[in-house]
Each structure stands twice: as C-alpha cells, then as structure tokens.
N, C-alpha and C positions, 0 to 999 in steps of 0.2 A: 482664315478663322471666322468664326460667328461672333463679333464683337457686342451685338445687343442681347444674345441669347443667354437666359439662365444657366448656370452649370447644372450638368446632369448628375441627377440624384440616382442613388441605389434602386430606388422604385422603378424608376423610368428605365434602367438598363434590364430588369427582369421581365415583366410583360410585354407584350408587343405594343409598340408605340409608333404610330403615324406621325411623323414631323412633316409640317407642312408650311411653306411661305405662302400666305393668303394674298389675294391681289393688292390689299392696302390693310392698315391698321384698323382695328375694330374699337371705336370709342362710343358709338352710339349702338345700343343693344334692344333698341325696340322696333322691331319689323313692321309695325303698323304705323309709327310715326314718321318713318323715312323710307325712301324707296333706294337707298345705298344699296349695291349689290353685297359689299361685304356683310351688311348687318342681314340681309336677306339669306343669306348662305348659313349664318349664325342662326338664323330663325329655322331653316331646314334641319338644323342638327338637333335642335333641342325641344322643338314643336312638332306637333303631327296636324293633318288636315282631314277634312269630312271625306274629300275625294282627291283623286290625284290624275295625272295625264301621263299615259304610257308613252314610250317613244316614238309611236305611230301618231301620237296627238288625240288619242281616244280617251275619254274620261272614264276613270274606274274607281269605284268604292275604295277608301282607305281606313277611316275611322267607322264608317257606315258599313254595316253588315247588310240590310237591306232597306229598298226604298221604293213608294210607289206614287203615282200620280193619278189625280182625279180625271174622270173624262174630259172636263172642260178645261183642265190644265191649271186650275186656279189653286188646288191644294195638293201640297206635298208632304208625305209622312216619311220621316228617316228612324231607323233603329240604329244604335250604335252596337259595335263588336263587343263581344264579353270580353272582361279582364283589362280594360283600359284603365291606366292609372297614373295620374300625375307622379312627378319625382318624389314628392313629399308623402308617397302612399294613399293620398286621397283619392277614390273613384272619379273618373269622368263622367258627369252628369250633363242632361239636356241642359241644366240651369248655366252651365259653364258654357255649352255650345251657343246658347241664346245670347248672353252678354258678349262672347267673343265676336259674334256675327255683328253685332250692334255697333260695337266699338270699331270693328273693321269696316263697316258700312258708311263710319262717319268720315272716314279718310279716303278710302278706295273709291275712284270714279266709277266703276261698274258695280261696288256695292251701293253707293249712294242711289243709284237708279234702282237696283233691286229692292233697296230698303223703303223707298218712294212709293213702290209699286205694292208693297206687303201691307196687307190689311191687319194681320196679326202673326206672332211668333210665339209659340207658345209650348210649355212642356206637359207631354201626354202623362209619361212617366219619367222615372230616372233614366231610363234610356230611349225614350222615343219622345221626339217633337214633331211639330207640325207647323210648317210655313204656309198660310193663306194668303193669296194674291187677290188684289183689287180687280186686276184684269191679267191675262195670260201675260207671261214674260219669258220671252224666247231663249234666254241665256242662262237659266238657273243653274244647271250644273256646270256650265261653263265658268259662273262665277264662283261656285263654290270649290272650283278645283284650279281656280286661276293660279298658274304657277309662279308668276313674275311681277315685278312691280311691288304691289302690296298685295301677298297671297293670304288668304282668310285664316292664318293660324290660330289653332284653339290655345286657350290660356285658361288659368282657373278663374272662376267667377269674381273673386276679389281683386285679382290682378287687372281684369278686363273692365273692371269698374273705374280703372283711371280714367279720367277724361282724356278723350282723343287728341287735345292738342298738348299734352303732358305726356313725358317719356315715363313708360313703367320703371319701377325700381326692384321688383323680383323677376327672377330668371327660371322660375319652376314652369317646365312644361310637361310633356307625356311622351317626346320623343324618343329617338334611338340613342341620343347622346344627352349626357348630363353636364351641366355647365358648371365648373369649379370656381366659384365665385373668390373662394379664398387664395386663389393661385391665378386669379387675373390681374395682368401686369400691362396697363395699356402702353403701346410703344415697344413691349418687349415680347409677351407672351398672352396667348390665350390658350387654356386648359380644357378639354373635356374627357370624360370616362365613359365608358361604355354603360348604357342603362341596362343592367341585368335583369329588369322587371318588365322589359318591353317585350311583347308578344308580336313579332312580325307575322304579317299574312301570308297566306300558304304559296301564294303566286310568286315566281321569279320576279325578281327587283326590274322594273322597266320605268324610266322617267322618274317622275315622283309617285308613282304607283308601285304596286306590288310589295314583296317583301323586303323590308328595310333591316336587312341583316348586318350587323357591325362585327367585324372581324378581328378588330384590334381592340386592346385594353384601355388605351388612352390615346387622345389625339392633341398634338399640341400644333398650335399655329405660331410659327417664330416669325416676328415682324422685322424684316429686312427690306427697307426701302430702296437701297443701291443695286442696280441690275448686275455689276460686277461682283458683288459681294454676295448675292444671291446665287450666280452661276458658281463662285468659287466654292459655296456651301454646299451644292449638290454633288458637285464633282468631288468632293472631298467625303461624300458620305454623311455630312453633318445634318443634312435635310433629305427627305426621301422625295418630295415633291415640289415644284414650284407652280402656283394654280395658274399663274398669268405671265409668262415669259416677256419681260419688255423686248421690243423689236431689235434694238441694238445688240441684244445677246443671241439672237434667233440662230445666227450662223455657228457660233461657237458651240452651243449645244446640239445643234444638227449634226454638227461633224464630229463629236463625241462618241466613241464607242459604248462609254459606261451608262449613256442618256438615251431614253427613249421619248417621243411624243404619243401622248395618250388623249383620248376622247373624252373631256371632262368637262368644259366649258363651250359651250355654244357660240356660234358666230353673233355677229351684232354689228351696230352702227353707234356712230357717234353723232351728237347733236349740240347746237348752240341754243342756248336758253337766256332768254330776256326779262327784267323786271319791268311789268308793265304797271305797277303803281306809281310810279315817280318819273319825272323827266330824266332822259328825254325820251325814254320807251312807252310811256304811257300816251303817246301820240302814234297810233299805228302806221302811218307813214315814214315816221323816222324810224320804227322798227323795221318797215320793209327796205329801208335804205341799207341797215346793216345787215339784212341778209342779202342783197345784192352786192355786198362787198365779199361775200364767201368765195374762196377758190377751193373747192374741194380737190383739187390735184396738188395744190402748194400744201394745205392743212396735212392730208393724209400721207403725202412723200416726206413730208418733216416727221410725222409722229411714227409711222409704220415703216418706213425707210426701204422696204423690200417690195417690190411690185407683186408678188405672190401673196402678200399678207393683206392685200387691201383692194378694193374697187370703188368707184364714182357710183352714185346712187342718189339722183335727185327726188326721189321718191320717198314718202313717209314709210312706206311698207318694204318690207324686205324683198330684195331680187328673187324672182323665183317663184312668189308666194301667190295668193289667189286675188289680194288686193293690191298687188303691186300696180302702178298707175304711171303713165307717160304724162295724166292730165296735171301740170304743175303750175299753173298760173304764170305768174311772171318769173318764179324761182327756176333757175337751172345749174346752180351749183356751180356757176362760172361767174369772175367778177365783172360786175358792170358799173365801174367805177364813175363814169361820166354820169350815166342815169342816177347813180345815187347821189351824187353832190347837187343834181339839181332837184333832186326831190327833197333833199335836206333844205336847200333854199325855199321850194315851195312851201315846206311844211313849217319853217319858220324856225330851224333849230338854231338856239342861241348859245351854241358852244359848251352845252354842260357837259362835264367830263362823264365818261363811261368807264364805271369802276369794273374792270374786268378781273375778275378772281383767278389766281394763278397758283395751282397746288406744285410748288417749284419740285418737291422732293418726291413727287408721284410719277414714277417713270413711264405708266401707262398713258398719261395724259400731258405731262409738262413740257412736250414740244410744241403743242397747240397753241397756248395763250400768247406766246410772243410772236408767232406768225399770224395769229387773228389780230393783234394789236396793228400790226403794220399793215393789214388790209384796211382795217376800220380807218384808220389815219390816211390811207391813201384815198377812201371814200367821202374824207371830210370832216370825219369825228374826232373830238378832243378824248385820248385814253389815258385813264389813269390805271394801269395795270398794278395789282397789288398781290405779293407774295404772302403764301401760307401753306400749311400742310393740308392734306386731304380731308381729314376728319374736321378740321376747323372750316373748310370751304362747305361741308355737308352741313355742319351747324349753323353756319352764318346765312347760307342760301335760305334758311326758315324765317330769316328776321324780317320783319316788315317796316324797318325804320328806314328812313331815306338814306341814299348810298353816303351821302356827307356826314351821316351819323352813325356809321358802323354798319350800314347795310350794302347793298350791291347793286350792280347794272346789268352784267353778264358774266356766264361761266359756260364751260364745255363740258358734258360728261357722256358716258358710254351707255348702251343698252343693249341686251341681248335680243335675239330674235323672237323670242315669246313675249316680250314687252311692245313689240311695234307690230306683230302680226297681224292685229286685229283694232280696228280703232276704239273699241270699248276697252281694250287693255292698256292702251298706251296713256300713262299716266299724265304726261304732260299736255295731252291733246284735250284741255279743258278751256271753257269759256264761262264758268261760273265763279268769276271774281275770286275773292278771297277764300272762298270754300275748295278752290281748286289746288293744283299743284305749284309747286314755288314758282314765281313768276306771277301768276294769279291774274292772267288776262281775262276782260269780260267780253264776251260775243255771245249773244243770244241766238244768232242765225246757227253758229256751229253747235250749240247744244241742241236746238232744235233738230237738225239734221241727225245727231246721234240719236236722239229720241225715235225719229222714224227708221234709222237703222235697226233701232229694237225690236219695232214692230212690223218690219220686212218680212213678206211671206215666202219669198222666193230667193234663190242664191243670185239671180240676176238682178232683183232690187237692192240686194245688200251690196253687190259690187258697183252698182252705178251710184249708190249713196255713199260707199268709201270713197270714189272718186270725186264727188262732192265735198266730201268732208276734208279732203286733203287739199283741194283749191281754196276752200274757204280758210283752212288754217293758214296757207301762204297769205291769202288775201288780208287776213287778220294779224298777220306776222306773230302764229301763237308758237312755232317752234321750226327748225330749219335744219335738217341733217345734213353733215358734213363728210359722209361716205361710210362704208362698210368694212369692218375689220374680221380678220380670221385670228382665232385665239389660240395660242401656243400653250399647251400644258406639259411641263417637262417631268419625268420621273426616272428614278433610278432602274437601269435596265436589269432583270431579272430579280429584281427585288420588291417592285410594286406590281400587281395584277388585279384583275377584277373590277376595275372603274365602270360605273353604270353611265350609258347613254341617257342623258337629260337633257330637257329644256333649261334646266338651270344646274348650277355647280352643286351635287351632293356627295358625300363621303360614306354613305354605306355601301357595302359590296366591295371595297377595297381590301386586298389581301396583302400584307405585306410577308417577306420570307419566302 
C-alpha cells in the first residue's frame, strides 16, 4: 500500500485522474532558478514556450504564430498566437515575453550569450515584439526553443521581475496544466488540473511542439522514494505510471504481465560535478586528479545493475550524436590511481576533506556516492560523504559558502540527451565563474571557444570547436561524465496510452482508460 499518498477523495474518483510517481520529490518550483529535471518537468506542465522542438529535433513555433528575420539576420520580429491567457485570466502580452526572456537570459548559459548579443528587445504591440541584435547570432531559434536544462518558460511580467538569483513565489503560467497550490504537499503529493482555457495548436503533439492536448482532468504526482514501494503501487493499481524505474526494480516490472514500458523519458548520462570556489577543487590539477579516480564501469554497474541499461562513454556528448568525440585529453573514464596520487602530491593537496553529497533516499542516484567515495579515497583524497535527500542536495548545491560551513565539494547528477547534445546547451559547461552553473569554474579559454562556436559558419567548424571545447573542459576539470543510462518508464498496461515522444518528459497527450 502507498503509505505516503493522501487518501483518495470523492472528487478524485469521478474525473479522469492520472497518478504518477515522479522521479523525485518536488520542492523547488522555479525552473529558471534550478536545472533540476523534476522542476523542469513541473515547468513544462504549467508554462508554455515561444518555440518547441519536435521529435526529429526541428524547431517549431509554439506560442508564436508568425516570425520573420531581416536580410542581415540582425532583426527578428515575432507575433504571438491569439487567445493566449495566463491561469488567472490575464492575456499573455509582449511585456510578459520580454521580461521572461530577460530573467531566463540571466540564468541560462545560451541565454546569457543571446542577451549579450542583443541591442534591444522591445514591444511593438501587445502581441508583437522585436529582437534587435548587435551582430548576427547563429542560434536564435535554438535558444528560444531550448528544451532542457533551463528552458525559456514564459511567466507573467510581475513574476518574471523576481531577481534571477531568487526563487519565484507565484506559479501562474499559461501552460496546459494548472498547479494547485492549495493541494501541494511536499514529500507527499503534487496536484495539477487541466487548464480548460488552454488552446492547443492544431498540429499533432511532437516533442515540446505541436498541440499540447490534456486528456485527463487531474494529474497527481505521488511521492514515493522507495523502489519496492513504487513497484507494489503500480502492480496494485494505486498509481498509473512510474516516471523513472529504479534499476533494481527493472526485472520485476519487465516480467509482470500487467505492466508495459513506454517511451516517456529520454536516455541520458550521469556526471560528477566539483565546487571550484574552494579548496581542494579551486586548484584545477587537484580537480583533474578527482576525474582520474573515476571508473565508469564500477559506478554504472553499481547504480544501473543490468548491462542493457547502461554503457560507458568518456565523451561529453551523447554516443551517436554529431558532436560525440574521441578527443578527451587525459580523461578516459577508467581509474588512474597512481597518476592521480602523483598529481595530488605535485599540486600540494593538503588533505582537505571533499564534502561529497549523498542523496541516500533517491533510488536513481544513491548507489553512486559510496562507490565514488571509495574511488576518491583510492586516489588519495580525504572524503566526507554527507547524507541528505535529493531536494536538499538540489538546494545545497546553490550555496556558495565554504564546504566546512554548510557548502559542498562534489556531487553526481543525471542529464538527458537534450542537455548534453550541444556544447551551448550543456549547463555545467561554463567558465564564467559565479555567473555560471553550480560549481562556478572560471576558465576564459573555454568561454572563448564557445564564442567561436556561436560564430562558426559551417558544420565542420562547429564540429572542430566542439572537440576543442571537450578537451578544454577536461584540461580545466569543468565536468566529467560517468556513463550513459537508459531510462525505464513503467505504465499500467491497457490503462495508459498516448505518451508523447519528446526530448524531455511531458504529460500532455497521455490517455487513461
């Protein structure tokens, strides 16, 4: 039985209710402030975007009806679809768009560059706005349709005026679901209802583009952290779908005739992230030594268990994609303990403890930290592994206090393919210090290479620069992948249908019954 779920009400038994076990608890509600996947999924439920990306990777208008580009590529004019409304009934206007893009652009890697290249962003009318650039910017539509990490979600102007380093307090969007703040119970349940005022596009749903048709009256995210409890709940019909099945429950659900696996969450990769603001990882050579301790095989075997659910990949970019590269500098994904210990000695490592954050109850990630701690110790590090839940880790990684004062030194998280497919999309791939992603490395050479990537005129130039960006990321110890995973989503057979193939997890299109 579901111990954490609220009792079912008479309301929930009447209308069609989709009950989902999300990948983790939802405690941070601002999808611009954090890159946490659970918060991004929440964002796609209640917000809309100017453009979407279909399941073939093509950019398509979403909130936009028409757009044009000047001959010199510097002036873009966008007109919104008719009938766009926020959940409080207010119309979506150009003023809302402009302020939302400014807030997003202060947080997102690609957004920062787009705003830096912007001469002006002005409203021509309530439904038309103009983006004027200082120089041609090669990824305007890619930026405005960015599906992952920090998507450019559109919020009311008053909400988007929240300083980018502070979390919003209002959950008013214009998307296909409405967030029920009065029924929100962190650690227990998150509730959404169908936005009956939402007008989907006429095209079929595809990725984050097309018609976002909601076929249920209510969606409940039931927070269950234990894998066995999740499995029991779906087999007993108490929930309809498990967004991300823990690997140790894979066989039990695969072999159950009541359950089917559906295409809802894309593949991805896991990565180790370090805090570059404080010792020991403010020294890039010591950070390199930490990456030399990584054993992708040991880590992925511990977490994913079944060989058909994972593979090694020392590249930053996903296997089989255009920027995947064998040029990995010193990084191999295989342990180099002797080399790491020698490097620590050369770099003057003073045995500072590495505060490794350990989301003990998060079944998707909780096998990694004990193995990573053992690998780091073998490489000569003093490791302080600290247990917490996943929402606490997500909040704590934003803290810039020293590790000994409640900060952190290292953690492992996962990324979907759309996060890592392009060097301009990958949030941790930053060298702009405290304006960058959590960990805040500073590396001018990496930033210069990314600038060149944006200005590249040919695919060959972009590929060469993507290779150089990867090598520089390892030389500066910015981020290190620890393997690729296959996501398993379980659904009740003959009950759930209509899942939308998408670069991110979305819940429109799903039918129940």
